[in-house]
C-alpha positions in Angstrom: -30.6 -4.5 2.7 -33.0 -3.2 0.0 -30.0 -2.3 -2.2 -28.7 -5.8 -1.8 -32.0 -7.2 -2.8 -31.8 -5.3 -6.1 -28.0 -5.7 -6.5 -26.9 -9.1 -4.9 -23.3 -8.7 -3.9 -20.5 -11.1 -2.9 -18.8 -8.4 -0.7 -19.5 -5.1 0.9 -16.5 -2.7 1.3 -16.8 0.2 3.7 -14.4 2.7 5.1 -13.7 4.0 8.6 -16.3 6.7 8.7 -19.3 4.8 7.2 -21.4 3.8 10.2 -24.3 3.1 7.9 -23.0 -0.4 7.4 -23.5 -1.3 11.1 -27.1 -2.5 10.9 -26.2 -4.9 8.2 -23.1 -6.3 9.8 -24.6 -6.5 13.3 -27.4 -8.6 11.9 -27.3 -12.4 11.2 -24.0 -13.1 9.5 -25.5 -15.9 7.3 -27.9 -13.4 5.7 -25.3 -10.9 4.5 -22.4 -10.8 2.0 -18.8 -10.9 3.1 -17.6 -7.5 4.6 -14.4 -5.6 4.2 -13.2 -2.6 6.2 -10.8 -0.3 4.4 -9.1 2.2 6.7 -8.9 5.8 5.8 -7.7 6.9 9.2 -5.2 5.4 11.7 -6.4 2.2 13.2 -9.1 2.9 15.8 -8.7 -0.4 17.5 -8.1 -0.6 21.2 -4.5 0.2 22.1 -2.4 -1.8 24.4 -1.9 1.2 26.8 -5.6 2.0 26.9 -5.4 5.4 25.3 -8.5 6.5 23.3 -8.4 7.2 19.6 -8.6 10.9 18.8 -6.5 13.0 21.1 -3.2 11.9 19.6 -1.5 10.5 22.7 1.9 8.9 22.3 2.4 5.3 23.7 2.6 5.1 27.4 6.1 4.6 28.9 5.1 3.8 32.5 2.3 2.3 34.6 1.5 5.7 35.9 1.0 7.0 32.4 -1.2 3.9 31.5 -3.4 4.8 34.5 -3.6 8.4 33.3 -4.6 7.2 29.8 -7.4 5.1 31.2 -8.7 8.1 33.0 -8.4 10.2 29.8 -10.3 7.5 27.9 -13.1 7.6 30.5 -13.3 11.4 30.3 -13.1 11.3 26.5 -16.0 8.8 26.4 -18.1 10.9 28.7 -17.5 14.1 26.9 -17.3 13.0 23.3 -18.4 9.5 22.3 -21.0 8.3 24.9 -24.0 10.3 23.7 -23.3 9.4 20.1 -23.0 5.7 20.9 -26.2 5.7 23.0 -28.0 7.2 20.1 -26.5 4.6 17.7 -27.5 1.8 20.0 -31.0 3.1 20.2 -31.2 3.1 16.4 -29.7 -0.4 16.1 -32.2 -1.7 18.7 -35.1 -0.3 16.7 -33.7 -2.1 13.7 -33.6 -5.3 15.6 -29.8 -5.8 15.6 -27.2 -6.2 18.2 -25.7 -3.2 20.0 -22.2 -1.8 19.3 -19.5 -4.2 20.5 -17.1 -1.3 21.2 -16.7 2.5 20.7 -18.3 3.6 17.4 -15.2 3.9 15.2 -13.7 0.7 16.6 -17.0 -1.1 16.0 -17.0 -0.2 12.3 -13.8 -2.1 12.0 -14.5 -5.0 14.4 -17.7 -6.1 12.8 -16.0 -6.6 9.4 -14.8 -10.0 8.2 -11.6 -8.4 6.9 -9.7 -5.3 8.1 -7.5 -3.8 5.5 -5.2 -0.9 6.6 -3.4 1.0 3.8 -0.3 1.5 5.9 2.5 -0.6 7.5 2.7 -2.1 11.0 5.6 0.1 12.2 3.4 3.2 11.8 0.8 1.8 14.2 0.8 1.5 17.9 0.8 -1.9 19.8 -2.8 -3.1 20.1 -4.5 -4.8 23.1 -5.6 -7.8 21.1 -4.2 -9.7 18.1 -6.7 -9.4 15.2 -6.1 -12.3 12.8 -8.2 -10.6 10.2 -6.1 -7.4 10.2 -3.9 -7.0 7.2 -1.6 -4.0 6.3 -1.6 -3.5 2.5 0.7 -0.5 1.9 -0.1 3.0 0.7 -2.9 3.7 -1.8 -1.4 5.8 -4.5 -3.1 7.6 -7.4 -3.1 5.9 -10.8 -2.0 7.5 -14.0 0.8 9.9 -14.8 0.5 13.6 -14.1 2.6 16.2 -15.8 5.5 17.4 -13.6 6.0 21.1 -13.4 9.0 22.1 -15.6 10.5 24.0 -12.6 11.0 20.7 -10.8 13.6 19.3 -13.1 15.4 22.6 -13.1 15.4 22.8 -9.3 16.7 19.2 -8.9 19.5 19.9 -11.5 20.5 22.9 -9.6 20.6 21.0 -6.3 17.7 22.9 -4.7 15.5 21.4 -2.0 11.9 20.7 -3.0 9.1 21.2 -0.4 5.6 20.0 -1.2 2.7 21.8 0.6 -0.8 20.4 0.9 -3.9 21.1 3.0 -5.5 18.0 1.6 -9.0 17.9 0.0 -11.1 18.5 3.1 -9.4 21.1 5.3 -8.6 23.4 2.4 -11.3 26.0 2.8 -8.8 28.5 4.1 -5.5 28.1 2.4 -4.1 30.8 4.6 -3.9 28.3 7.5 -0.9 26.4 6.1 -0.1 27.1 2.5 0.4 30.9 3.0 2.6 30.5 6.1 4.8 28.0 4.3 5.2 30.4 1.3 6.1 33.2 3.7 8.5 30.9 5.6 10.4 29.7 2.5 9.6 32.2 -0.2 12.9 34.1 0.1 15.1 31.0 -0.2 16.9 30.6 -3.5 17.8 27.0 -2.5 14.2 25.8 -2.2 11.4 25.2 -4.7 7.9 25.2 -3.1 5.3 23.0 -4.8 1.7 23.8 -3.7 -1.4 21.7 -4.4 -4.6 23.3 -3.4 -6.6 20.0 -3.3 -8.8 21.2 -6.1 -9.4 24.8 -5.0 -8.6 27.6 -7.4 -5.0 28.8 -7.0 -6.3 32.3 -6.6 -7.7 31.2 -3.2 -4.2 31.3 -1.8 -4.0 34.5 0.3 -1.2 36.9 -0.6 1.3 36.8 -3.4 3.1 33.7 -4.6 6.9 34.0 -4.2 9.2 33.5 -7.2 10.1 30.0 -6.0 6.5 28.8 -5.6 4.6 26.7 -8.2 0.9 26.2 -7.3 -1.5 23.8 -9.0 -5.1 22.6 -8.1 -3.8 19.0 -8.2 -0.4 17.3 -8.3 0.0 13.5 -8.8 1.8 12.4 -5.7 3.0 9.2 -7.3 4.9 11.3 -9.8 5.9 14.2 -7.5 7.0 12.5 -4.2 10.2 10.8 -5.5 11.6 14.3 -6.1 10.5 15.9 -2.8 12.7 16.5 0.2 10.0 17.4 2.7 6.2 17.6 2.9 4.3 20.2 4.8 0.8 19.0 5.3 -2.4 19.3 7.4 -1.8 15.7 8.3 -4.5 13.8 6.4 -3.9 10.0 6.4 -3.6 9.8 2.6 -0.9 12.5 2.3 1.0 11.1 5.3 1.0 7.4 4.2 1.8 8.3 0.6 4.7 10.6 1.6 6.2 8.0 3.9 5.9 5.3 1.2 8.5 7.4 -0.7 10.6 8.0 2.4 9.8 11.8 2.6 9.9 13.4 6.0 6.8 15.3 7.1 6.0 18.6 8.9 2.4 18.2 10.0 -0.2 20.5 11.4 -3.8 20.2 12.2 -6.0 19.6 15.4 -9.2 18.3 13.9 -10.4 15.0 12.5 -7.7 12.4 12.7 -4.8 14.9 12.4 -3.6 14.7 16.0 -3.4 10.9 15.7 -1.4 11.1 12.4 0.8 13.9 13.8 1.5 11.8 16.9 2.5 8.8 14.8 4.8 11.0 12.8 6.5 12.2 16.0 6.6 8.7 17.5 8.3 7.2 14.5 10.8 10.1 14.1 9.7 10.5 10.5 8.9 14.2 10.9 7.6 17.0 13.2 4.1 17.6 14.5 3.3 21.3 15.1 0.2 20.8 17.3 -1.7 23.7 15.8 -4.3 24.6 13.1 -2.6 27.9 12.4 1.2 27.6 12.4 3.2 30.8 12.0 5.7 31.3 9.2 8.4 31.1 11.8 7.2 27.8 13.1 7.1 26.3 9.6 10.5 27.7 8.8 12.1 26.3 12.0 10.5 22.8 11.4 11.6 22.6 7.8 15.1 23.7 8.6 15.3 21.1 11.4 14.1 18.4 9.0 16.8 19.4 6.5 19.5 19.7 9.1 18.9 16.4 11.0 19.4 13.3 8.9 17.4 11.1 11.4 14.1 12.4 10.0 15.0 11.3 6.5 16.5 8.0 7.6 13.4 7.1 9.8 11.1 8.0 6.9 13.3 5.8 4.6 13.0 2.8 7.0 9.2 3.1 6.8 9.5 3.4 3.0 11.3 0.0 2.9 8.4 -1.5 4.8 5.9 0.1 2.4 7.9 -1.2 -0.6 7.3 -4.8 0.5 3.6 -4.3 0.1 1.7 -3.9 -3.1 -2.0 -2.9 -2.5 -2.9 -3.5 -6.1 -2.1 -7.2 -5.5 -2.8 -7.5 -1.8 -6.3 -6.0 -1.7 -7.9 -8.1 -4.5 -6.1 -11.2 -3.3 -7.4 -10.9 0.3 -10.9 -10.0 -0.8 -11.1 -12.8 -3.3 -9.9 -15.3 -0.7 -12.5 -14.1 1.8 -15.3 -14.4 -0.8 -14.2 -17.8 -1.9 -14.1 -19.0 1.7 -17.6 -17.7 2.4 -18.9 -19.3 -0.8 -17.3 -22.6 0.1 -18.8 -22.6 3.5 -22.2 -21.7 2.1 -22.0 -24.6 -0.4 -21.0 -27.2 2.2 -23.7 -29.5 3.4 -24.7 -29.2 7.1 -23.1 -31.9 9.2 -25.3 -34.9 10.0 -25.3 -35.7 13.7 -26.0 -39.3 14.7 -28.6 -39.8 17.4 -27.2 -41.1 20.6 -27.8 -44.8 21.0 
């Protein structure tokens, strides 16, 4: 609030992980700016089948499974989220605001006036409730052109497959977890070009030698690279996943931490790739998954269906349009005179 006193704002935009916005948004609505939630993870809103957000559970297919999911949700709450939410509610109470209306991650979305999800509806599970303020806006892609490695044009001209490998910008402390196994898995294939982005880490951090068919860079511009890629091998971060699918590229995902199980489960559920259910896949596991994606057309066709849905959404237009409409509506209501109630005669 002290920041808003110094810098009066029409809107506050926060992401999934920023719980610091809760005291503001759980206070009086009339005394705060409009608020916008921008998702950087899969939607943490309550699912229709009662499964908790986090473990990466596929949609229930029977009443027995729904019951099982409710039990898992209770166990997950007791083991993982309850203590955190109790502490959060204590802090909120001391600040004089309301308590959390739902689990912590869900609350960060629910309290916002507008929920913007940089994805498409078909990559999300059915929800328990309809949220009129929820809007899918498509994938957020990097701006600007990045130089394409010269080996890429040569590989495409020769009819070689292109595999993009990324551990993202967070889980890239040990590039031996996914980058190295992928190089080991595909490094002997003359029909494959491996493109590696280290997410900003020095290329020298990659354990072991780079194969002749590997090109490694600290950063690669996904907007420029992905149209030329045949498969993405990733630790399953939301940005890499949504950007890849927006170009119809099938995914081989690994990773057990953060939101990676949720993203991996959605990849498997939509048939747009394979989830390996591990933080440390072997070279053999990566090789088998890549070969399966290459051999079975359904992975590419399912990814292409999602790409068609992404193509119908332009976040560069949708995001400002929705935010401006929200702010205009708030300002119009603030400027409207209070209704005059006639006394009963």
